[in-house]
N, C-alpha and C positions, 0 to 999 in steps of 0.2 A: 471623308463625303463634305463640302464645303458646305458653309449654312445657307449660303447664296442657290447653289444647286439643290440642296436639301429643301429650302423654301418655293422654288419652282416645282420640283418632285412633288411635296406636298397640295401645291394648286391643283395639279392636275391628278393628282390620286382622288383628291376628297370626292367629284362628283362622279369615278368610276364605283368606288366601293361602298357609298354611303346608301344605306338599305340594302347591303348585301347580308347574307346569313354567315356568320363564324359557324363552323363547324368544328373541327379540329387544329390543337396545335403542336407540332411535330418538332424534336431536333435532329436534323439529318446529320449535323457534325459538333462536336466542342464548340461551343460561340455563337453558332447559326439555328434561329427558330425561324419555324416556316408558320403560315397563321393560313391556313383552309378558309378561303370563303367564296361561297355560291353567289353569283349573281346573277342565275336563274330565275330568282323570283320577284328579280325587277325588270325581268325584259332587257336586260342590258350582257352584250359581252365584251369582254376585251380583246381589242384588236381585230381592223375591219374583214383579213380575208385568213382563214382559217383560224378566228379566234375562238378560246373555249369559254365557257361561262361560268368556268370553273378556276380559279390562280390562286395563287399563295404569293402572300407578301411575305419577304424575307428579310430577317433584319441579323446584321452580325454585327454585335455592339463590341467596342472596343476602342481603348486609349488611343488607339495606333489604326489607322485608316477602316473606321466604320462606314458600314454601308446599310443602304434599304434600298430595295426595288421592289417589284413585282413582277412574278415570275408565271407565264402563261404555260411550263413543263412542270407538271409534280415533281419534288423531289423526294425522294425515297426516305423513311423514316431512319433508316439507320441505324438504331440505335433503340433502348427502353427507355422510355420515357422518365426521368429525374422527378425528384418531389416538385419543385420549383414548376418546370411543366405542366404536372398532373394538378396543380393547383391554378395554373390559367386553363384548364381544362375543363374545372368545376366551374370555377365562374364565368367561363366565355362562352363556351359550347351552344350552339343551338338559338343566341340572340344574334338580333339584327345590328347592323353598323345605322345610329341616329345622326349622329354628326361627328366633325374632327375639328379641331384646332390646333394649328402650330405655332410651337415657341421658339422663333429665330433664334434667339442667342444660346438657349443651351440645345439645340436643336432638339425637340422634344415633339412627339405627335402625340397626340391625346385622343383618342376614339369613345367617344360615349356608346356603351352598348345596352344601357336598359338602366333597371334601377329602380325607388320605389315610385308609384305613380304619380304623389305628390311633386317628387322632386322633378319628374320627368314632365309636369304640367307647368311649374315655375321656370323650368328651364329655355320649354316652349318658347315663355315671352322674353326671354333675353337673345335666343339665337333661333337659328333656323333649323328647326328638326327634319328628318324624314319621315313622313306620314304616310300610312299604306292609304293605294287606292281602293277606290270602290270594287267591294267584294274583298278586299285582297285583307290577309292575317294582321293581326297588331305585330306589336316589337317583338313578341317571344313564341318560339314554336311550339307546339303542343310537345314536344319532347327538350323544352330549353333547360338550360344549368340551372343550376340551384340559384337561389335568391339569396342575399347577402348575409352571412349568417354573424350575427355579433359577436359569438361567442371568438369567434376566427379573425377580428379586426384586431389590429394593434396599432396603438399610438405610433408608432416608426413608419407605420405604412399612409399615416394619413386617415386610416377608418374611422379612429373611435372620434367622433368632435368634439370640441374642446367647447362646453357654454360660454366662457369668457371671449371667444373666436366669435360668437352667433352677432348678426349685424341686428341693429334695431330697428330693421326696416321690414326685419322678418314677421317681428309681431310674435313670437314663439321663444323669447328668452326662458320661458322657463320649460318650454318643452323640448324634447330632441328634435333638430333639424331633419327633415328628409333626407336621406343619402342617393346618391346616385353613382352608378356602375362605371368606373371608367376603364379602359385599358390605356396604360402608358406604352410609350413606343422611346426609350432613350439610346441613342446613338451611343452614349458612354458607359450607360451604366445597364441598359439591357429593357426588359419586358417585366411591367409587374402591373397588377389590378390594385385599383383605388379608389376607397367607397368615401366619396366626398359630398358635406354638404352643399348644396345650391351658393350658397354664400361664397365660397373656397372654389368655386369651378372655375376651371384654367381659363383664361382669356386672350385674344389676340394681342397681339404688343405692337405698340406704338414705336417707329424705328425713327431717328433721328440722323438726317443725312448731313454732313458739313458742307457748307456754303464753297461755291471757289476760292475763295478768298481765307480760308479756315484750312483748307486741307494739309498744306504742310506741318502746319501745328495741330492738327487730328492726327496725321500719321505718327508725328513725333509723343503723342498719350494717345497711343490706339486704345489703352486698358476704356479709356471714357466713350469709343465709338464702336458699340458691337460688330456696326456693318462693315468693320474694317477688320474681316477676317485675316488668318494668315494669309491664303492665296492669292487675297486680293490683295495685301499688303508687298508680298512677291511681284507681283504685277504691274503694278502701277507706278513705280519707279522705271521702267522699260517702255512708257508710251508718253508722247510728247503731252504738252497740257493741255491741248485741246480734245485727244482722245481721252484723254484721263477724267476729265468733263463729263465726255459722252458716253463714257462705259459708267461714269457712277449715275447718270442722267435715267440711261439706260435700266440699271440695277434698281433701282427707285419707281420707276414705271412699272416695271416687272412685264411679264411674259416674254416674248423673243424665242429664238431659238436656243439648242444647247449645243455644244460642239464638242465630238468624241475624236480622240486620237488612237491611233495604232502605229507602230513600228514599221519602218521601212520593211521591206521583203528578205527574208535573212537574217533577222533581225528582232522577229516576232516571239521565235519561242523560248521561253522564260528558264534560263538553266538553273540549278541547283545551285547553291551560294550566291546568285546575283539578284540582288534585294530592286534593281530598275523594275518598276512596276510595266506591264505587259499591255498596260492600254492606261489614257486618263478620259478625265471627262471635266467638264467645265461651264459655267452659265456663260462664259465670254471666250471669245477667241483670244487664246495665248500668245502672247508676243514671242516674236521667231526664236529669242533669247532661252524660251522655256518651252517652245515648240519643238527644236531640236529635230528638224526637219522631216517629222511624222508627219504620217498620212491625216486629215482634216474629211471629218465629216461632219455636218450640221442640217439639225432641221428642226422641226414644232414637235417630230413625235418624243416628247420629252420622255415617257413612258418606256417607249421601246428602245430610245438611245441607253436609258437608264439600266435597262432591263440587259442589253449587251455586253454593256460594262461590268453588271454585278455579274455574267457569266464568266467572264474573266479576274476580277479582282477577287470573288467569292468563290463560285463553284469550282473554277479551277485550282485554286488555292485549298480547299476543302479536300479537293483529289488529292490533291500533292502531299497533304497532312497525313491523310489516311494512309497512300503508299510509303511516304515516310513513317508512320507507327506499324506499319506490319512488316517494313524490312529494319526494324530497330535492333531485333534480335538479330539480324545476321550483320549488320556493322557490328555489334558487337563481339561476334566472332570473328569477322572480320580483323578486329581489331586486335584480338588478342592471337590469333595467328599470326598477325605481322611482326608481334611481340615475341612468339617463338620463334622464327624466321631469324630474324635480328640475335637473339640468344644464341642459333646455330652457328651465324656468322663470327660471333665471337668465340664459341666454343672451336670453330674452325681454323681460327687462329691460335689459339692455346694448341690443338695438334698437330698442325704443323710447326711451331717452334719444337715439338718433341720429336718428330720427324727428322728437324735439322743436326738434333742429337748425333745422326748415324755417321754426320762429316765427322764430328769429333771423335766418334771411337773408330773410321777408319784410317783417320791421322795419327791415333795413338796405335792403333793395328800395323800401321808402317813402320814407327820407329821403337816398336817395343825392345825391339834384340838388344836396345842401348841399355838397357836398364836390368839389375837383377831382379829375382820374383817377390822380392817383398821389399819393394822400394816404393815409396811415398812421397809426396811432395803436394804443395798448395795448388800450383798451377804449372803449367808446363807451358814453353815459349817452342814452337815446332815451324818450321817452313814446310813448304807440299813438298809430299813425298818423292817427286820427280826433278826438284831443284837441288838437291842436297844442300849443304852446309852454305853456300855462296851468298850474295847480299839480296835475294829476293824478299820480298815481304813474309812475315810469320805469324803464325795466328796463334792467339794464348787461348788453352784447354783447361777451364776450370776441374780441378779433383776435387774428392772427399778423402783428407787426410784419414780418414777412418779407414778408408780399402788401399789395396795396391791399385799401382798404375793398372795391373792387368783387371782386377777388378772394375775398376772404373768402366773400362774399353765396355768389359760385356754390360755393365751397369746400363752405359750408355744407348749400346745396341740391343738390350732389352725395353728401355724407352724409346727408340723408333720405332719397335713393332708394336708396342701398345699404340701409339699414334698413328700407328697406320691402318690398323683393326678400328680405332676409332673413329678415322676419316670414312671408311667404309661403312660404319653402322651411321655415320651423321650425314651421307650421300642418301642412303635409305631414308631415313626419318624426313631430309629435307625432301626427297621426292613424294612422299606421303603429306605433308605439310603444302605442298605449293598445289597438288590434285586437290586436297581440300579447299585451299585455297583458291583456284578458277570454279571452282563448284560454287562456294559460297559466292563469291564476285559476279559470278551467272545469275544465282538465285536471288540475289540484293538487286541486282538488275532490273531483271522482271518485277521483282514486288514495286520498286522505284517508278519503272515504266509505266505498272497498271495503272499509275494513277495522273498519266500524261498525256492527254489526247492531242494528235496532230489537224490542225484545222487547215480549212482545204486554202490553195493559194499561200501559206505560209510556210517558210522557210525552204522554200524549192520545190527540188525533189525528196520524198521518203526516203529513209532509208530501207530495205524491205525486212532486212535481218533485225534491224534496231526496234520496229515497230510487230515482229513478230515475237521477240524477246518479251513486251508489256502487254501481249494481246491474253497470256493465259493466267497471268496474276499471282504469279507461283505455284499453280498447277501443273500438273504434265497432262501433254496432250494425247491425248486415249487413241487408241489406232484405227476406228473406226469414225473420227472426226479428222475433217481437213481444214487445213489452215492457210487464209490467202490473205494476202494486203493491197487494196485498193490504189488507184494512182493518186489520190488524195490523203494517204497515208494511213485511212481505218483497216484495220484487223478484221476479217469475216472467219468465221467458222461455219462448215456444213459436213453434216452428215451423213455418212456416206450409207447407213440404211436403218432400220428405225430405232435400233438399241442407240446407233450413234446422234439421231434426231434429240433421245433424250439426253446422253452426254454432252452434245453441245449446247442443249437450254442449261442444265446445270452448270456450265463455265460461264453462262452470262449472268450480267449483273440485275436488275429489275427497272434500269433505264434503258438497257440497250435495245436494237430496235431485232424483229423476228420477223422474216417473211417467207412465204410459200406462194408458190403457183396457185391460182385459182381455179377451182371447177373440177380438180384431178387429184391424186395421189402426186408423192416429190419429197425430196429431201426441204429439211429445213435451214435454213441460213441466220445467224446471228452478224448482226454490227456490232461490234464495241463503239461504246463509246465513253469517254472520261468522266460524265456528267450528264445530268439530264438535261439540262439546257445547253449541248454542245451540239450545233444544226449538223448534219448530216449532206455534205454536197450531191446536187443532181446526179453526178457522173459517177459516184460513190453507188446512188442508190442504183443506177441502171446497169452496173459492174455486179451487185449483188445479185439483183434480180435475176440477171442472166446467169449466173451461178446456179441459181434454184429451179430454173428453166431447163438448164443443161442436163440436169439429173432430174427430170421430172416425166410427166407423159407427155410435156409438150417441148421435149428435147429438138424434134425433128421439124416442128413450126419457125417461122421466119419472125414472128413476134410471139410473146405472151403476156398475158394480163398477171402481174403479179399483188399481192395483198400484204402489206406494212401495218406492223401492230407493236407497242411496248411489250418485252416480256413482263412485265405484271401483269398485263391481259391476257396472257395464256395460260389456261387451266387444260391438266390432262384430262380424259374421260374414263370413268369410272366404267369398268366389263367391258369398253372398247379395244381394239387391235393396238398392241405396241407404237407409243409415237404417236397415234391419233389424239387429238387437242382440240378444244374447244377457246374461240376466240371470244372475249367478252366487249372488247371496242377495237374497232379498226381504225389505224390512224387513216390512211388513204389507200388508194390501189394505181398503181401507172402499167402503162403498157409499156414493155423494154424490148428490143431487139434481141434474139437470140445468139450467141458468140461464142461457139466452141471453142476459139483459139483464147478467151481467158483462163482457161482452168491449166492451162502451162504457161501465159506469160503471169500470172498474178502469184503464184508460187514463192513465197519467200527464200532465196539461195543461199544454199549451203557457203561452207567456208572453202570448199574446192573449186565454187562457183557452178555446182549442178545441183538441179532440182530435183524431188522426188514428191509423190502423191500426197505425202503427210505432213510438208513443211520441215522434216528432220531430216540430219544425217542419215 
């Protein structure tokens, strides 16, 4: 994430989240942190249409390709919180965000979340802090997190202030300066809580921009110019002189559009081992040499475009990494099986050599009448048995001097028989290993495809068998669950009966979409998603709704109303009938046409080209 894009994002982010509650900190994937922010208290929602008053500020800290974005889709926790995450929860949960400070050169975002009353009062004289409206609570909720514990503050974190660093104007040289609680989001190092005195609070940077006449020298000595970021240094030489100056002036003034790039159709799916990014986003239009024919989307909705990029660069990568980790034992077994098959190939060559000894035995047998019974020799040069002693090519047969010619002949026949028996056993062993190899390859492919979702309109028409492999994510498809694949490449699971509805929900992830006909009994349908931020096209929503309606009380109707919800919000009702659930939160409802032909058309094909009701062979 380039520093210019990071700065533009922080400008748009600040008015959205200031005044919101920090509720919980989660770690959906290794290296990915999600901060739950509740904006309802300040009467503001993120997004105009369908926006939620709750959002997640997601940070992937890394030396390479870090990213920060605001997500309207809630990411699943995914794993037990680590000790650093628990510490963040201890000091952040239940606090309001009072102010933000962006550090351009270090790509750091500081969030003021409270502190001692004296520190907040002093900071209020230095910067604009959030203030509660009339009748609204102050910066801490009744269930707010703990105040800074002096025993928990370490010099490394900057929490224990050094009296030598106190400024004279504080008037408290002999007393401890009041501390403010800051949340530091560093794109390189990650998130941390800092307890800083007012005099050491972070400040906005004053950036120095090169004048038109000193741009060439600035590019040569770019370390002295923080505004010349790596991405900007790669782009500037590709513009002419006027465009360079215009670009630098636009960046200096701030504001403007953000540019989001996606690859052309047919290249959108990022394949394993291909390090080419699945999208790009920049604070300026990329020159043609860098754009490489990718589709450009520009707009002033900075948060929305950065969220789209975050879903591609962060969430999809996290899904692939999780799928790769799940497939790691299978990958190891796959390598072991390949090594065993390679050793069998070597053994086959050795056994074929043993079987070739039969030809030498037959040759000796044909000319055995020439020598006495106890004749011995180191080798014999013999012609083919049908050619006599003419000028035909002869073959040299190596013999064991410890044995007679007859004994050598019998030994060669015995060696050939052993080689033949070995080849028979080798063929059986190879068939077993190849069968296991095919099974492991299919299971590994299922595990890997479980983390790759097919987005609408990308890579052309999806392969239904490939999508069906990844839909189960390593699990076996129960007989009371049907598997379908939408025209957009999304896997759909439908229960055949009440127990099948429960089985389908057990196969679903928390971020998958659950749907059911409104107002009566029917089957449950699950739309599989690669991650919580992946959007489902309307065509897939309609097709899944039609499948739900075809096995419900509205199967004979022309249109049916369908309820949609995330699986995380579906709860089984204790004491109710099998498969009866409660919806804690509905995403939306849609009226869809009922098309019974989809029950056949959307089935995945078997290798023989036929379909069945289970999606299996």
